[in-house]
C-alpha positions in Angstrom: 3.8 -12.0 -20.6 7.2 -13.0 -19.2 7.5 -11.4 -15.8 11.3 -11.5 -15.5 13.3 -8.5 -16.7 16.6 -9.1 -18.3 19.8 -7.7 -16.7 21.3 -6.3 -19.9 18.6 -3.9 -21.2 18.8 -2.3 -24.6 17.8 1.3 -25.1 18.4 0.8 -28.9 16.7 -2.5 -29.8 18.7 -5.4 -31.2 16.4 -6.0 -34.1 17.2 -2.5 -35.4 21.0 -2.8 -34.8 21.0 -6.1 -36.7 20.3 -4.3 -39.9 23.6 -2.4 -39.4 25.4 -5.6 -38.4 28.0 -7.8 -39.9 27.2 -11.4 -40.5 29.3 -13.9 -38.6 28.9 -17.6 -38.0 27.4 -17.2 -34.6 25.9 -13.7 -34.2 25.4 -10.3 -35.7 28.2 -7.8 -34.9 28.7 -4.1 -35.4 31.6 -1.6 -35.5 31.5 1.0 -32.8 33.1 4.4 -32.5 33.5 5.1 -28.8 33.3 8.9 -28.5 34.7 9.2 -24.9 37.7 7.1 -25.7 38.1 8.4 -29.3 38.5 4.8 -30.4 36.9 2.2 -32.7 35.9 -1.2 -31.5 35.4 -3.7 -34.3 33.0 -6.6 -34.5 31.1 -5.9 -31.3 28.3 -8.3 -30.5 25.0 -6.6 -30.9 23.7 -8.3 -27.8 26.3 -6.3 -25.7 26.2 -2.8 -27.1 23.7 0.1 -27.0 22.6 -1.3 -23.6 23.1 -1.0 -19.9 22.6 -3.3 -17.0 19.2 -2.7 -15.5 18.7 0.5 -17.5 15.0 0.4 -16.7 15.6 -1.0 -13.2 15.7 -4.4 -11.5 12.3 -6.1 -11.6 11.0 -3.3 -13.9 8.1 -4.3 -16.2 9.0 -1.4 -18.5 11.7 -3.4 -20.3 9.3 -6.3 -20.8 6.5 -4.0 -22.0 8.7 -2.3 -24.5 10.1 -5.5 -25.9 6.7 -7.3 -26.3 4.3 -4.5 -27.0 6.4 -1.9 -28.8 9.5 -3.5 -30.3 7.9 -6.8 -31.4 5.2 -5.2 -33.6 7.6 -2.5 -34.9 10.3 -5.1 -35.9 7.9 -6.7 -38.4 7.1 -3.4 -40.0 10.7 -2.2 -40.1 12.0 -5.5 -41.4 9.6 -5.2 -44.4 10.7 -1.7 -45.1 14.4 -2.7 -45.0 13.6 -5.6 -47.3 12.1 -3.2 -49.9 8.4 -2.9 -49.1 8.0 0.9 -49.1 4.3 1.1 -48.9 3.2 1.4 -45.2 -0.3 0.7 -44.1 -2.1 3.0 -41.7 -2.1 0.5 -38.9 1.6 -0.1 -39.4 2.2 3.7 -39.3 0.6 3.8 -35.8 2.9 1.0 -34.7 5.9 3.0 -36.1 4.8 6.2 -34.3 4.7 4.4 -30.9 8.0 2.8 -31.5 9.7 6.0 -32.8 8.5 8.3 -30.0 9.2 5.7 -27.3 12.7 5.3 -28.7 13.2 9.1 -28.8 12.3 9.4 -25.1 14.1 6.4 -23.6 17.8 6.6 -24.4 20.6 7.7 -21.9 20.8 10.9 -23.9 17.0 11.4 -23.6 17.2 10.8 -19.8 20.1 13.3 -19.5 18.1 15.9 -21.5 15.0 15.4 -19.3 17.2 15.7 -16.2 18.8 18.9 -17.5 15.4 20.4 -18.3 14.1 19.7 -14.8 17.3 21.0 -13.2 17.1 24.2 -15.2 13.6 24.7 -13.8 14.6 23.9 -10.3 17.6 26.2 -10.6 15.3 29.1 -11.5 13.1 28.4 -8.4 16.1 28.0 -6.0 17.7 31.2 -7.4 14.6 33.2 -6.6 14.4 31.7 -3.1 18.0 32.6 -2.4 17.4 36.2 -3.6 14.3 36.6 -1.5 16.2 35.5 1.6 19.2 37.8 1.0 21.5 35.1 -0.3 23.5 35.2 -3.5 21.2 33.8 -6.3 24.2 32.6 -8.3 24.7 29.8 -5.7 21.7 28.1 -7.3 23.9 27.0 -10.2 26.5 25.4 -8.0 24.7 22.1 -7.8 22.1 19.9 -9.4 19.6 17.3 -8.4 20.2 13.6 -9.3 17.2 11.7 -10.6 16.9 7.9 -10.6 17.9 7.0 -14.2 16.0 3.7 -14.2 12.7 5.3 -13.0 13.0 8.2 -15.3 13.9 6.0 -18.3 10.8 3.8 -17.6 8.5 6.8 -17.3 9.8 8.5 -20.4 9.5 5.3 -22.5 5.8 5.0 -21.5 5.3 8.7 -22.1 6.5 8.2 -25.6 3.8 5.6 -26.2 1.1 8.0 -24.9 2.3 10.9 -26.9 2.5 9.0 -30.2 -1.0 10.0 -31.2 0.4 13.5 -31.9 2.4 12.1 -34.8 -0.6 10.8 -36.7 -0.9 13.8 -39.0 2.7 13.4 -40.3 3.5 11.8 -43.6 6.3 9.4 -44.1 9.1 9.4 -46.7 11.7 6.7 -47.3 15.2 7.5 -48.3 17.0 4.7 -50.3 20.7 5.2 -50.3 22.2 4.5 -53.7 25.6 5.9 -53.0 28.8 4.0 -52.1 28.5 5.5 -48.5 26.4 4.1 -45.7 24.0 5.5 -43.1 25.2 5.3 -39.4 23.2 4.8 -36.2 23.9 6.5 -32.9 22.9 5.7 -29.3 20.1 8.4 -29.7 19.0 7.5 -33.2 15.7 9.4 -33.6 16.6 12.9 -34.7 13.9 15.6 -34.5 14.2 19.1 -35.9 12.1 22.0 -37.1 13.6 23.5 -40.2 10.7 26.0 -40.6 11.4 27.5 -37.2 15.2 27.5 -37.2 15.3 31.3 -36.9 12.4 31.6 -34.4 13.2 32.0 -30.7 10.0 30.8 -29.1 9.4 28.2 -26.4 7.4 25.8 -28.5 9.6 25.4 -31.6 11.0 22.0 -30.4 7.6 20.6 -29.4 6.3 17.5 -31.1 3.1 19.4 -31.6 4.7 22.3 -33.5 4.0 23.2 -37.1 7.0 22.1 -39.2 8.1 19.0 -37.2 10.6 16.6 -38.9 11.7 13.2 -37.7 14.6 11.1 -39.1 15.5 7.5 -38.2 18.1 5.3 -40.0 16.8 1.7 -40.4 19.8 0.2 -42.1 23.0 1.4 -44.0 20.8 1.8 -47.0 17.4 3.1 -45.6 16.4 6.1 -43.6 12.8 6.7 -42.6 11.5 10.3 -42.4 8.3 11.7 -40.9 7.3 15.3 -41.8 4.6 17.9 -41.6 3.0 17.9 -45.1 1.5 21.4 -44.6 5.0 22.8 -44.5 7.4 20.6 -46.5 7.7 18.8 -49.8 9.9 15.7 -49.6 11.3 14.2 -52.8 9.3 14.1 -56.0 5.6 14.9 -56.2 3.4 11.9 -55.6 6.2 9.6 -54.4 7.0 8.5 -50.9 10.4 7.3 -51.8 13.6 9.2 -52.8 16.5 7.2 -54.4 19.4 9.2 -53.1 22.6 9.5 -55.2 23.9 12.7 -53.7 26.8 11.9 -51.2 26.4 15.3 -49.6 22.9 14.4 -48.5 24.2 11.2 -46.9 26.7 13.2 -44.9 23.9 15.6 -43.7 21.8 12.7 -42.6 24.7 11.1 -40.9 25.5 14.4 -39.2 22.2 14.2 -37.5 23.4 11.0 -35.8 26.7 12.6 -34.9 24.9 15.6 -33.4 22.5 13.4 -31.4 25.1 10.9 -30.1 26.1 10.8 -26.5 28.8 8.1 -26.5 28.4 5.7 -29.4 28.1 5.7 -33.2 27.6 2.4 -34.9 28.6 1.6 -38.5 28.8 -1.3 -40.9 32.0 -0.9 -43.0 35.4 -1.1 -41.3 36.8 1.3 -43.9 34.4 4.1 -42.6 36.4 4.5 -39.4 38.2 7.7 -40.5 35.0 9.1 -42.0 33.0 8.5 -38.8 35.7 10.2 -36.6 35.9 13.1 -39.0 32.1 13.6 -39.0 31.9 13.5 -35.3 34.7 16.0 -34.9 32.9 18.3 -37.3 29.6 18.1 -35.4 30.8 17.8 -31.8 30.4 21.5 -31.1 26.7 21.6 -32.0 24.4 21.6 -29.0 21.1 20.8 -30.6 19.0 21.8 -27.6 19.8 24.3 -24.9 17.6 25.0 -21.9 16.8 28.5 -20.6 14.7 29.5 -17.6 13.2 32.7 -16.3 10.4 34.2 -14.2 7.2 35.3 -15.9 5.7 37.0 -12.9 6.2 37.6 -9.2 3.4 39.0 -7.0 2.5 39.3 -3.4 -0.8 37.5 -2.7 -1.6 37.8 1.0 0.1 37.8 4.4 3.4 38.6 2.9 3.3 35.4 0.7 4.8 35.6 -2.8 3.6 33.7 -5.9 6.0 33.3 -8.8 5.5 31.8 -12.2 8.6 30.2 -13.7 9.2 28.9 -17.2 11.8 26.7 -18.9 12.0 26.4 -22.7 14.2 24.6 -25.2 16.2 26.5 -27.8 17.2 24.5 -30.9 20.5 25.0 -32.8 20.3 26.8 -36.1 21.5 24.1 -38.5 23.0 25.3 -41.8 21.7 22.7 -44.2 18.9 20.3 -44.8 19.1 17.5 -47.4 18.4 18.5 -51.0 15.2 16.4 -51.0 13.6 18.7 -48.3 11.8 21.9 -49.4 9.6 24.4 -47.5 6.4 25.1 -49.4 6.1 28.7 -50.5 2.8 29.3 -48.7 4.3 28.0 -45.5 7.3 30.4 -45.4 5.0 33.2 -44.1 4.6 31.1 -40.9 8.3 30.9 -40.2 8.3 33.8 -37.6 4.9 33.1 -36.0 4.6 29.9 -33.8 1.7 27.6 -34.4 0.7 24.1 -33.5 -0.2 21.7 -36.2 -3.5 20.6 -34.5 -4.3 22.6 -31.3 -7.5 20.5 -30.8 -5.5 17.2 -30.8 -3.0 18.7 -28.5 -5.7 19.6 -26.0 -7.2 16.1 -26.3 -3.7 14.6 -25.5 -3.3 16.9 -22.4 -6.8 15.8 -21.2 -6.1 12.2 -21.9 -2.8 12.3 -19.9 -4.5 14.2 -17.1 -7.1 11.5 -16.8 -4.4 8.8 -16.7 -2.4 10.6 -14.0 -5.6 11.1 -12.0 -6.5 7.4 -12.3 -3.0 6.5 -11.2 -3.3 8.7 -8.1 -6.7 7.3 -7.3 -5.4 3.7 -7.6 -2.4 4.6 -5.4 -4.7 6.1 -2.8 -7.0 3.1 -2.8 -4.0 0.8 -2.5 -2.8 2.7 0.5 -6.2 2.5 2.2 -6.4 -1.2 1.7 -2.9 -1.6 3.2 -4.1 0.5 6.2 -1.7 3.3 5.5 
């Protein structure tokens, strides 16, 4: 394994962006809608976009691990799908699960969401501390904690690889775009939603373990890959893992997922789509897909005047108005829409135990290292 991390580190891999690219003599290029500047930049080199300098840190092995162990295997599978091989072997699905969840966890938007989640939790704790010490609890919302982006991005990327086993019960469906429109790709391209629970206000509805999970990832201007819970949904025609889409309204819905997810960039292939991309983003910019709320479950005095509090933070998902026409909720599943369930509680428990063992092993190794160093 090459042990030198690159300076310009991509959070959306180049092999995926190339499918949205424009062929030139020297390199693949892509058109970019810069959200902050409300401007389009044409023919941008794929090597220079959807990336940041030392996004995973200087000397970080995470960038190398992702490139060689996650992206390289996934690129072969995704290239075959884009080229028209729509039958995916079980081993290739495992490769895709690791890639998709790692990608979902590792973008700047993902890092920002993780930071917001942790700050929401800390705000709840600080607010109670201020109240108990006769200060104004509202002061807790006046600041926030800054987390090291590179460290958090690296941790989240690896976390996605570990969590990928949770996706193994999902089925895949491929959308082949047969309209004159194209699929777009954003700087946070993996879109997750739970259509079954869109009306349920419960802490677990956005979890990757929840009944009714859906995942969408555009692979090219013509292909989108979907993962879905087969206990809940019907995708496309019975017995087929492919939908040949001729409905332009469905293309707009799928592209709206990218607009909702985007933090600063939306990439597209056709120059003439500039107005369409801008209009779509303006239409979706008010939608906050996930909002974090916190609270206190319990507060009790334990001994010697000490107080023990249990705080919680949960994510609320926006109530989207429409799903594409090829998505249907099975009749027998509609009864579960207002009662939260996990798809496979036993598997969720195994994942928790697996991650606990890994974290314990890391702590033990760190302790042993400190002892050897005489610390």
